[in-house]
N, CA, C and O of each residue as an XYZ file, in Angstrom:
284
protein
N      -7.448    -40.094    -14.285
C      -7.478    -38.622    -14.568
C      -8.672    -37.486    -14.678
O      -8.652    -36.533    -15.457
N      -9.954    -37.862    -13.514
C      -9.971    -37.174    -13.062
C      -9.382    -36.743    -12.102
O      -9.645    -35.542    -12.057
N      -8.307    -37.186    -10.767
C      -7.956    -36.301    -10.025
C      -6.531    -35.547    -10.851
O      -5.916    -34.508    -10.615
N      -6.400    -36.413    -11.705
C      -5.266    -35.939    -12.112
C      -5.309    -33.913    -12.568
O      -4.508    -33.122    -12.069
N      -6.887    -33.327    -13.995
C      -8.040    -32.900    -14.230
C      -7.503    -31.765    -13.100
O      -6.782    -30.782    -13.268
N      -8.122    -32.276    -11.925
C      -8.373    -31.471    -10.343
C      -7.248    -30.772    -10.157
O      -7.222    -29.543    -10.227
N      -5.982    -31.676     -9.845
C      -4.684    -30.633     -9.645
C      -4.116    -29.213    -11.223
O      -3.692    -28.064    -11.349
N      -4.398    -30.035    -11.785
C      -3.538    -29.136    -12.581
C      -4.737    -27.819    -12.953
O      -4.443    -26.679    -12.593
N      -5.672    -27.992    -13.464
C      -6.212    -27.023    -12.784
C      -5.923    -25.838    -11.212
O      -5.702    -24.629    -11.149
N      -6.082    -27.033    -10.018
C      -5.312    -25.966     -8.672
C      -4.799    -25.273     -8.998
O      -4.913    -24.049     -8.918
N      -3.551    -26.411     -9.808
C      -2.171    -25.523    -10.257
C      -2.428    -24.304    -10.885
O      -1.895    -23.245    -10.555
N      -3.418    -24.469    -11.988
C      -3.585    -22.875    -13.278
C      -4.055    -21.913    -11.682
O      -3.401    -20.993    -11.191
N      -5.049    -22.357    -11.281
C      -5.092    -20.992    -10.281
C      -4.325    -20.594     -9.707
O      -4.149    -19.377     -9.654
N      -3.670    -21.344     -9.140
C      -2.238    -20.534     -8.222
C      -1.733    -20.071     -9.116
O      -1.640    -18.880     -8.821
N      -1.431    -20.179     -9.808
C      -0.491    -19.971    -10.517
C      -0.403    -18.423    -11.212
O       0.506    -17.593    -11.192
N      -2.127    -18.397    -12.010
C      -3.055    -17.881    -12.001
C      -2.627    -16.249    -11.167
O      -2.170    -15.240    -11.704
N      -3.042    -16.520     -9.430
C      -2.901    -16.040     -8.177
C      -1.863    -15.215     -8.026
O      -1.913    -14.046     -7.643
N      -0.698    -15.983     -8.404
C       0.887    -15.545     -7.456
C       0.969    -14.303     -9.128
O       1.705    -13.320     -9.038
N       0.268    -14.507    -10.304
C       1.555    -13.664    -11.579
C      -0.081    -12.272    -11.068
O       0.058    -11.357    -11.879
N      -0.883    -12.057    -10.472
C      -1.638    -10.636     -9.898
C      -0.987     -9.736     -9.952
O       0.222     -9.945     -9.853
N      -1.360     -8.608    -10.096
C       0.354     -7.731     -9.911
C      -1.569     -6.618     -9.195
O      -1.216     -5.774     -8.371
N      -2.364     -6.603     -9.306
C      -3.400     -5.550     -8.933
C      -4.681     -6.010     -8.653
O      -4.998     -7.054     -9.221
N      -5.557     -5.450     -7.861
C      -6.642     -6.237     -6.953
C      -5.790     -6.568     -5.891
O      -4.598     -6.317     -5.710
N      -6.841     -7.345     -5.038
C      -7.197     -7.837     -3.543
C      -5.895     -9.681     -3.560
O      -6.275    -10.851     -3.519
N      -4.248     -9.063     -3.643
C      -3.786    -10.175     -3.215
C      -2.917     -9.952     -2.649
O      -2.708     -8.815     -2.225
N      -1.868    -11.252     -2.383
C      -1.485    -11.296     -0.937
C      -0.113    -10.558     -1.146
O       0.679    -10.225     -0.264
N       0.034    -10.314     -2.936
C       1.050     -9.247     -3.258
C       0.573     -7.590     -2.907
O       1.467     -6.785     -2.644
N      -0.290     -7.321     -2.915
C      -0.466     -6.139     -2.571
C      -0.521     -5.666     -1.365
O       0.268     -4.837     -0.913
N      -1.568     -6.223     -0.701
C      -1.840     -6.388      0.180
C      -0.524     -5.897      1.046
O      -0.587     -4.835      1.665
N       1.045     -6.958      1.076
C       2.118     -6.820      1.407
C       2.692     -5.524      1.337
O       3.133     -4.891      2.296
N       2.659     -5.109     -0.029
C       2.939     -4.319     -0.529
C       2.691     -2.491      0.311
O       3.494     -1.897      1.030
N       1.389     -2.063     -0.122
C       0.279     -1.396      0.643
C       1.120     -1.698      2.128
O       1.727     -0.672      2.433
N       1.317     -2.713      3.059
C       1.840     -2.473      4.562
C       2.661     -1.346      4.381
O       2.544     -0.154      4.663
N       3.853     -2.298      3.628
C       4.553     -2.545      3.903
C       4.737     -0.338      3.253
O       5.939     -0.462      3.015
N       4.522      0.837      2.978
C       4.236      1.456      2.375
C       3.802      2.316      3.064
O       4.033      3.518      2.935
N       2.993      1.704      4.035
C       2.222      2.789      4.713
C       2.908      2.664      6.129
O       2.780      3.464      7.056
N       3.677      1.485      6.121
C       4.694      1.873      7.741
C       5.877      2.420      7.436
O       6.413      2.904      8.433
N       6.798      2.589      5.967
C       7.385      3.300      5.912
C       6.835      4.979      5.564
O       7.583      5.885      5.931
N       5.988      5.210      5.105
C       5.812      6.513      5.869
C       4.868      6.892      7.609
O       5.203      7.685      8.489
N       4.156      6.343      7.575
C       4.219      6.377      8.900
C       5.460      6.930      9.786
O       5.706      8.126      9.938
N       5.950      6.220     10.155
C       8.023      6.224     10.478
C       8.239      7.544      9.959
O       8.514      8.486     10.702
N       8.104      7.672      8.484
C       8.815      8.676      7.987
C       8.078     10.610      9.116
O       8.645     11.461      9.800
N       6.759     10.393      8.693
C       5.345     11.221      9.527
C       6.409     11.591     10.520
O       7.088     12.582     10.251
N       6.755     10.643     12.124
C       6.787     10.495     12.901
C       7.838     11.150     13.040
O       7.625     12.145     13.733
N       9.136     11.042     12.625
C      10.375     11.178     12.276
C      10.788     12.678     11.907
O      11.784     13.324     12.233
N       9.476     13.073     10.965
C       9.455     14.573     10.444
C       8.743     15.439     11.412
O       8.883     16.662     11.394
N       7.985     14.824     12.252
C       7.406     15.178     13.599
C       8.031     15.527     14.692
O       7.708     16.670     15.015
N       8.645     15.134     15.273
C      10.187     14.901     15.602
C      10.888     16.175     15.180
O      10.226     17.029     15.771
N      11.718     16.730     14.590
C      12.597     16.533     14.205
C      11.597     17.798     14.240
O      11.362     18.173     15.389
N      10.899     18.602     13.123
C       9.918     19.878     13.063
C       8.683     20.153     14.463
O       8.363     21.313     14.203
N       8.440     20.040     14.833
C       6.874     19.884     15.521
C       6.026     19.922     15.757
O       5.410     20.246     16.772
N       5.694     19.430     14.411
C       4.240     19.779     12.816
C       3.560     18.491     13.553
O       4.535     17.750     13.424
N       3.176     18.168     13.824
C       2.087     16.552     13.303
C       1.205     16.194     12.413
O       0.449     16.994     11.862
N       1.221     15.294     12.256
C       0.702     14.410     11.087
C      -0.539     15.453     10.710
O      -0.063     16.375     10.048
N      -1.103     15.517     10.789
C      -2.533     16.420     10.477
C      -2.167     17.332     10.224
O      -2.875     17.824      9.346
N      -1.012     18.226     10.626
C      -0.031     19.683     10.547
C       0.194     19.633      8.719
O      -0.116     20.335      7.757
N       0.910     18.371      8.971
C       2.209     17.774      7.655
C       1.165     17.571      6.243
O       1.252     17.811      5.038
N       0.156     16.989      7.171
C      -0.781     16.549      5.720
C      -1.464     18.284      5.076
O      -1.787     18.912      4.068
N      -1.369     18.328      6.225
C      -3.550     19.898      5.740
C      -1.535     21.079      4.823
O      -1.603     21.556      3.690
N      -0.136     21.216      5.727
C       0.788     21.745      4.680
C       1.370     21.209      3.200
O       1.979     21.965      2.443
N       1.090     19.747      2.881
C       1.417     19.202      2.177
C       0.094     19.505      0.877
O       0.407     19.800     -0.276
N      -1.299     19.370      1.314
C      -2.191     19.658      0.773
C      -2.271     21.560     -0.037
O      -3.034     22.097     -0.840
N      -1.229     21.950      0.621
C      -1.718     23.862      0.728
C      -0.132     23.570      0.077
O       0.409     24.373      0.837
N       1.076     23.012     -0.781
C       1.994     23.245     -1.187
C       1.164     22.880     -2.409
O       0.952     23.750     -3.254
N       0.485     21.147     -2.615
C      -0.075     21.013     -3.623
C      -0.949     21.641     -4.727
O      -1.371     21.515     -5.877
N      -0.939     22.521     -3.441
C      -2.634     23.533     -4.916
C      -4.172     22.942     -3.721
O      -4.981     23.809     -3.390
N      -4.313     21.886     -3.358
C      -5.454     20.971     -3.171
C      -5.832     22.604     -2.505
O      -6.021     23.515     -3.311
N      -5.938     22.924     -0.743
C      -6.955     23.674     -0.701
C      -5.852     25.466     -0.484
O      -4.668     25.725     -0.700
N      -6.898     26.209     -0.031
C      -6.639     27.175     -0.141
C      -5.430     28.141      0.774
O      -5.861     28.463      1.882
N      -4.665     28.408      0.611
C      -3.610     29.438      1.550
C      -3.938     30.577      2.402
O      -4.356     31.692      2.090
N      -3.723     30.182      3.297
C      -4.373     31.353      4.212
C      -3.360     33.204      3.837
O      -3.701     34.226      4.433
């Protein structure tokens, strides 16, 4: 009985962790890494086509968004 209860708790804990979407979970880590790789590739392709480097692209995005002043 005690062994059965132990493995039931282990299974419930695993199901809970698998269902979590927020926080430090494997699923969130996987999504974040895929988004980071995608946007890095987009940034590098934009640099190749426009000649504006990554920091320049970020600066332009902040200027257009109104976060920093336009000169």
